[in-house]
C-alpha positions in Angstrom: -29.9 1.7 -30.3 -32.0 4.2 -28.5 -32.9 1.4 -26.0 -33.7 3.7 -23.0 -36.1 6.0 -24.9 -37.7 2.9 -26.8 -38.3 1.0 -23.6 -39.9 3.8 -21.7 -42.2 4.8 -24.8 -43.2 1.1 -25.6 -44.1 0.8 -21.6 -46.2 4.0 -21.9 -48.1 3.1 -25.0 -48.7 -0.6 -23.9 -51.3 0.7 -21.2 -53.5 2.1 -24.1 -52.6 0.4 -27.4 -55.0 -2.5 -26.8 -57.9 -0.5 -25.4 -61.3 -0.2 -27.3 -62.1 2.9 -25.5 -59.8 5.5 -24.1 -60.6 9.0 -22.6 -58.8 12.4 -22.5 -57.6 11.5 -19.0 -56.0 8.2 -20.4 -54.1 10.2 -23.1 -53.1 12.9 -20.5 -51.5 10.1 -18.4 -49.7 8.5 -21.3 -48.6 11.8 -22.6 -47.0 12.7 -19.1 -45.1 9.2 -19.3 -43.8 10.1 -22.8 -42.8 13.7 -21.7 -40.8 12.2 -19.0 -39.2 9.6 -21.2 -38.2 12.3 -23.7 -36.6 14.5 -21.1 -34.8 11.5 -19.7 -33.6 10.7 -23.1 -31.8 14.2 -23.1 -34.3 15.6 -25.9 -34.4 19.4 -26.0 -36.9 20.9 -23.8 -38.2 23.2 -26.5 -38.5 19.9 -28.7 -40.4 18.1 -25.9 -42.9 21.0 -25.2 -43.7 20.9 -29.0 -44.0 17.3 -29.3 -46.3 17.2 -26.4 -48.5 19.9 -27.5 -49.0 18.6 -30.9 -49.6 15.0 -29.7 -52.2 16.1 -27.2 -53.8 18.3 -29.8 -54.1 15.6 -32.5 -55.0 12.7 -29.9 -57.8 14.4 -28.3 -59.6 14.8 -31.5 -62.7 12.9 -32.6 -60.6 10.9 -35.0 -58.6 9.2 -32.3 -61.3 9.1 -29.3 -64.0 7.8 -31.7 -61.9 5.7 -33.8 -62.8 1.7 -34.2 -59.6 1.0 -32.3 -58.7 4.3 -30.5 -55.8 2.6 -28.7 -53.9 1.8 -32.0 -54.9 5.2 -33.3 -53.3 7.0 -30.5 -50.0 4.8 -31.4 -50.1 6.0 -34.6 -50.3 9.5 -33.7 -47.2 9.2 -31.5 -45.6 7.4 -34.3 -46.4 10.2 -37.0 -45.2 12.7 -34.5 -41.7 10.9 -34.0 -41.3 10.8 -37.8 -42.1 14.6 -38.0 -39.5 15.4 -35.3 -37.0 12.9 -36.6 -37.3 14.8 -40.2 -40.3 13.5 -41.8 -38.6 12.0 -45.0 -35.3 10.5 -46.1 -32.9 13.3 -47.2 -30.4 12.2 -50.1 -27.1 13.7 -50.8 -27.4 16.4 -53.3 -24.5 15.5 -55.8 -23.7 16.7 -59.4 -23.8 14.1 -62.5 -21.0 11.6 -62.9 -19.0 13.7 -65.2 -18.6 16.6 -62.8 -16.9 16.9 -59.7 -18.9 16.9 -56.5 -17.5 18.2 -53.2 -18.5 17.0 -49.6 -17.1 19.0 -46.7 -17.1 17.2 -43.5 -16.9 19.5 -40.3 -17.1 18.8 -36.5 -15.3 18.7 -33.3 -12.3 16.7 -32.6 -13.2 13.2 -31.6 -16.6 13.2 -33.3 -15.4 10.6 -35.8 -14.9 12.8 -38.9 -12.1 10.8 -40.4 -13.4 7.3 -39.8 -16.9 8.6 -41.3 -15.1 10.2 -44.4 -13.9 6.7 -45.1 -17.3 5.1 -44.6 -18.9 7.7 -46.7 -16.4 7.3 -49.4 -16.7 3.4 -49.4 -20.7 3.7 -49.6 -20.6 6.3 -52.6 -17.8 4.1 -54.3 -20.1 1.2 -54.2 -22.7 3.4 -55.6 -20.6 4.0 -58.7 -18.7 7.3 -57.7 -14.9 7.5 -58.0 -14.0 9.2 -54.7 -10.8 11.0 -53.6 -10.5 11.6 -49.9 -8.8 15.0 -49.0 -6.6 15.1 -45.9 -7.3 18.8 -44.8 -7.1 18.1 -41.0 -3.6 19.6 -40.2 -4.2 20.2 -36.7 -4.8 16.8 -35.0 -1.5 14.7 -35.0 -1.7 11.7 -37.3 -5.0 12.7 -38.9 -3.5 12.5 -42.2 -1.8 9.2 -41.6 -5.1 7.8 -40.3 -7.0 8.8 -43.5 -4.2 7.3 -45.6 -4.3 4.0 -43.8 -8.1 4.0 -44.2 -7.8 4.9 -47.8 -5.1 1.9 -48.4 -7.2 -0.6 -46.4 -10.2 0.4 -48.8 -8.6 1.0 -52.0 -9.8 4.6 -52.1 -6.9 7.2 -53.0 -6.1 10.1 -50.5 -4.8 13.4 -51.3 -2.4 15.0 -49.0 0.3 17.5 -49.3 3.5 16.8 -47.4 4.7 19.6 -44.9 1.6 21.9 -45.6 0.2 23.8 -42.8 -2.6 25.4 -44.8 -5.8 23.4 -45.4 -6.6 25.7 -48.5 -3.4 24.7 -50.3 -4.4 21.0 -49.8 -7.8 21.5 -51.2 -6.9 23.7 -54.1 -4.3 21.0 -55.3 -7.1 18.5 -54.7 -9.6 20.1 -56.7 -7.0 20.2 -59.7 -6.0 16.5 -59.1 -9.6 15.5 -59.3 -10.0 17.2 -62.7 -6.8 15.9 -64.1 -7.3 12.3 -62.9 -11.2 12.3 -63.3 -12.3 11.7 -59.8 -15.9 12.8 -59.6 -16.1 13.1 -56.0 -14.1 14.9 -53.3 -14.7 14.0 -49.5 -12.8 16.8 -47.6 -11.8 15.9 -44.0 -11.3 19.2 -42.0 -9.8 20.0 -38.8 -11.8 19.7 -35.4 -11.3 21.3 -32.2 -11.9 20.3 -28.7 -14.6 23.0 -28.6 -16.2 25.6 -30.7 -13.9 28.6 -31.3 -13.5 31.5 -33.8 -10.3 30.0 -35.3 -12.1 26.8 -36.2 -15.0 28.5 -37.7 -12.9 31.0 -39.9 -10.6 28.2 -41.2 -13.7 26.1 -42.2 -15.4 29.0 -43.8 -12.3 29.8 -45.7 -12.2 26.0 -46.9 -15.9 26.1 -47.8 -15.5 29.4 -49.9 -12.6 27.9 -51.9 -14.2 24.4 -52.3 -17.7 25.5 -53.0 -18.9 22.2 -51.6 -22.3 20.6 -52.7 -22.8 19.2 -49.3 -21.5 20.8 -46.1 -22.2 17.9 -43.5 -21.5 18.1 -39.7 -20.3 14.8 -38.2 -21.5 14.8 -34.6 -21.3 12.3 -31.7 -24.9 10.9 -31.1 -23.8 10.1 -27.4 -23.3 13.6 -26.4 -27.1 14.3 -26.7 -27.9 17.9 -26.3 -24.5 19.0 -26.7 -24.5 17.5 -30.3 -27.7 19.6 -30.9 -26.0 22.8 -29.8 -22.8 22.1 -31.9 -25.1 21.4 -34.9 -26.9 25.0 -34.4 -23.5 26.7 -34.2 -22.0 25.0 -37.2 -25.3 25.6 -39.3 -25.1 29.5 -38.6 -21.5 29.5 -39.8 -21.6 27.0 -42.7 -25.2 26.8 -43.6 -25.2 23.0 -43.2 -27.0 20.7 -45.7 -26.8 17.7 -43.4 -25.7 16.0 -40.1 -24.1 12.5 -39.9 -24.6 11.1 -36.3 -21.6 8.9 -35.4 -21.8 6.3 -32.7 -25.5 5.9 -33.1 -25.5 2.2 -32.3 -24.2 3.0 -28.9 -26.8 5.8 -28.1 -29.2 4.5 -25.6 -31.0 7.9 -25.3 -31.8 9.3 -28.5 -31.8 13.1 -27.7 -29.5 14.2 -30.4 -31.6 12.3 -33.1 -35.0 13.7 -31.9 -33.8 17.4 -31.5 -31.4 18.2 -34.3 -33.8 18.7 -37.0 -36.1 21.1 -35.0 -33.6 23.1 -33.2 -30.5 23.3 -35.7 -32.8 23.2 -38.9 -30.8 20.4 -40.7 -31.6 17.1 -41.6 -29.9 13.9 -40.4 -28.6 12.2 -43.6 -26.8 9.0 -42.3 -25.9 7.3 -39.0 -23.0 5.4 -37.9 -23.9 2.2 -36.7 -20.5 0.2 -35.8 -16.9 0.4 -36.3 -16.5 -1.5 -39.6 -16.1 0.6 -42.9 -19.6 -0.7 -44.1 -21.3 0.6 -40.8 -22.9 3.6 -42.2 -26.7 3.6 -42.8 -29.0 6.1 -44.6 -31.2 7.8 -41.9 -34.9 7.1 -42.4 -36.9 8.9 -39.9 -40.0 6.7 -40.5 -38.0 3.3 -39.9 -36.2 4.8 -36.8 -39.6 5.8 -35.5 -41.0 2.3 -35.9 -37.8 0.7 -34.2 -38.1 3.1 -31.3 -41.9 2.1 -30.6 -41.0 -1.6 -31.2 -42.7 -2.1 -34.4 -39.5 -3.4 -36.2 -38.0 -2.4 -39.6 -38.4 -5.2 -42.2 -37.4 -2.9 -45.0 -34.0 -2.3 -43.5 -33.7 -5.9 -42.7 -34.4 -6.9 -46.2 -31.9 -4.3 -47.9 -29.2 -5.7 -45.3 -30.0 -9.1 -46.4 -29.9 -8.2 -50.1 -26.3 -6.5 -49.5 -25.0 -10.1 -48.5 -26.9 -12.5 -50.8 -27.9 -11.9 -54.5 -31.1 -13.3 -56.2 -29.4 -16.3 -57.9 -27.8 -17.2 -54.6 -31.2 -17.0 -52.8 -32.8 -19.1 -55.6 -29.9 -21.8 -55.3 -30.4 -21.7 -51.5 -34.2 -22.2 -51.8 -33.8 -25.0 -54.1 -31.4 -26.9 -51.7 -33.9 -26.3 -48.7 -36.8 -27.9 -50.9 -34.7 -30.8 -51.9 -33.0 -31.4 -48.4 -29.4 -30.9 -50.0 -28.6 -27.9 -47.9 -25.0 -28.8 -46.7 -22.9 -27.9 -43.7 -20.9 -25.8 -46.2 -24.1 -23.9 -46.8 -24.8 -23.7 -43.1 -21.2 -22.2 -42.6 -21.9 -19.6 -45.4 -25.2 -18.3 -43.7 -23.3 -17.9 -40.3 -20.8 -15.6 -42.0 -23.6 -13.7 -43.9 -25.7 -13.1 -40.8 -22.5 -11.7 -39.2 -22.0 -9.2 -42.1 -25.5 -7.8 -41.4 -24.7 -6.6 -38.0 -25.1 -7.4 -34.4 -27.9 -9.7 -33.0 -29.4 -7.0 -31.3 -29.6 -4.8 -34.2 -31.2 -7.5 -36.2 -33.8 -8.2 -33.4 -34.7 -4.6 -33.4 -35.7 -4.8 -37.0 -38.1 -7.7 -36.8 -41.6 -6.6 -35.7 -42.6 -7.7 -32.1 -39.1 -9.2 -31.4 -37.9 -6.0 -29.4 -38.4 -6.4 -25.6 -39.5 -10.0 -26.1 -36.3 -11.8 -27.1 -33.3 -11.0 -24.9 -30.2 -11.0 -27.2 -27.9 -11.7 -24.2 -29.9 -15.2 -24.1 -28.9 -15.9 -27.7 -25.8 -18.0 -27.2 -23.2 -16.3 -29.6 -20.3 -18.5 -28.1 -22.3 -21.6 -29.3 -22.4 -20.2 -32.8 -18.8 -19.5 -32.7 -18.1 -23.3 -31.5 -20.2 -24.5 -34.3 -18.3 -22.5 -36.8 -15.0 -23.6 -35.4 -16.2 -27.2 -35.7 -17.6 -26.8 -39.3 -14.2 -25.3 -40.2 -12.1 -28.3 -38.9 -14.0 -30.5 -41.4 -12.8 -31.3 -45.0 -14.7 -29.8 -47.8 -15.9 -33.3 -48.7 -17.3 -33.8 -45.2 -19.0 -30.3 -45.1 -20.9 -31.3 -48.4 -21.7 -34.8 -47.2 -21.9 -35.1 -43.3 -23.1 -38.5 -43.6 -19.3 -39.5 -44.2 -18.5 -38.4 -40.8 -18.1 -41.4 -38.8 -16.5 -41.9 -35.2 -12.8 -41.4 -36.2 -13.6 -38.4 -38.2 -15.5 -36.9 -35.3 -12.8 -37.4 -33.0 -10.2 -35.6 -35.5 -12.7 -32.7 -35.9 -13.1 -32.3 -32.1 -9.6 -32.2 -31.8 -8.9 -29.8 -34.5 -11.6 -27.3 -33.2 -10.9 -27.5 -29.6 -14.2 -29.1 -28.9 -15.7 -32.5 -27.7 -16.9 -35.4 -29.5 -20.2 -34.9 -27.9 -20.3 -31.4 -29.2 -19.7 -32.4 -32.7 -22.4 -35.1 -32.3 -24.9 -32.3 -31.1 -24.1 -30.1 -34.1 -24.7 -32.7 -36.6 -28.0 -33.7 -34.7 -29.1 -30.0 -34.9 -28.0 -29.6 -38.5 -30.2 -32.8 -39.4 -33.2 -31.3 -37.6 -32.7 -27.9 -39.0 -32.5 -29.3 -42.5 -35.7 -31.2 -42.2 -37.5 -28.2 -40.9 -36.1 -26.0 -43.8 -37.7 -28.7 -46.3 -41.0 -28.6 -44.6 -41.3 -24.7 -44.5 -40.0 -24.4 -48.1 -42.7 -26.7 -49.5 -45.6 -25.6 -47.1 -47.1 -22.3 -47.8 -49.8 -22.8 -44.9 -47.0 -23.5 -42.5 -44.8 -20.4 -43.7 -47.9 -18.3 -43.0 -48.4 -20.0 -39.4 -44.9 -18.9 -38.6 -45.0 -15.5 -39.8 -48.4 -15.1 -37.7 -46.8 -16.5 -34.5 -43.8 -14.2 -35.0 -46.2 -11.2 -35.2 -47.8 -12.2 -32.1 -44.7 -12.5 -29.8 
């Protein structure tokens, strides 16, 4: 995520971040590197000029040059400017109360991911207590209605469609009536896109918007298209008065041009980002957290939130007790594998841990070994998972055969598990040891 920009900026800032004394010449040199990094990231030239001028103006003031740690103070200036250009603060959806129907209109070009994003957004708001109805108003793209219906069936979210209709206004009008009748309190309208912006597209969306009177008019834009996404946002904002943007494919965006330019150029905030292909892979956009990740500072808050989504307080307490008493089992071990997978890719998790980005190569983490270990554990009986001491020579041969591995690999897994359990017990009981581990992690 934004790897190219992140690597360039962290390399540039590393030259001054640890210095106890910096000069205006130091700052000018680093700012020039930052400027090149932003241009290479496909950030709008207008935004780059503003970013550079504001950073230089603030960084060459007495508060930085005469600070106790001027290098760190300069890094803070760059961080704060990134936050400012990304949008300052998190912008929530402005929806009505639960007893009134709220309407979200999704717009965008064909191929931007509108239909998939409609399903992701509906699932997210359903988990927050809303009763969503997705509206299949894309009557231009072949199979768009079928795609939304399939997603709805998969997520158990109703989809409203009108068989044989060629008028999206007819579909939206009947959806509004159905929402009131069946007590849905949220409509998410998937509108038609085009391969490029044209007058017919804009007139159709304006007509749908006038009819639906949406609370949120959101553009779905492909983050990987850089400045093109920014221009699309600007034109849609002029025609629809957008309330927000969702950047799809954000996890694949190595540059970051769209994220850094949209708020300044188009004048509309980014509200969510698509971070994967699964229905759950839609995250709120927090400018400060993204800025910290770009500069390699991590994002512990998001990491904790992802962990909380996969484990509740009671489970966490139960797990901690097992660690303390060394009763942590292979069944628990397997459960943690599955929970970590739900939290996202290894690379995205490493980016959230302070000091890890750029210091730990995700490619060196043996994911194949994790899969082999999971296969071995799944080949055990529940009794064996809950008491690995039962696993003698004959059982190990059976487990190896059932998992497509060798007896040696089964032996290695059990040895690693024993060491892991012993370490967990030590860490869970020793506060000083926990503190040392956190300190070492921060120094990496």
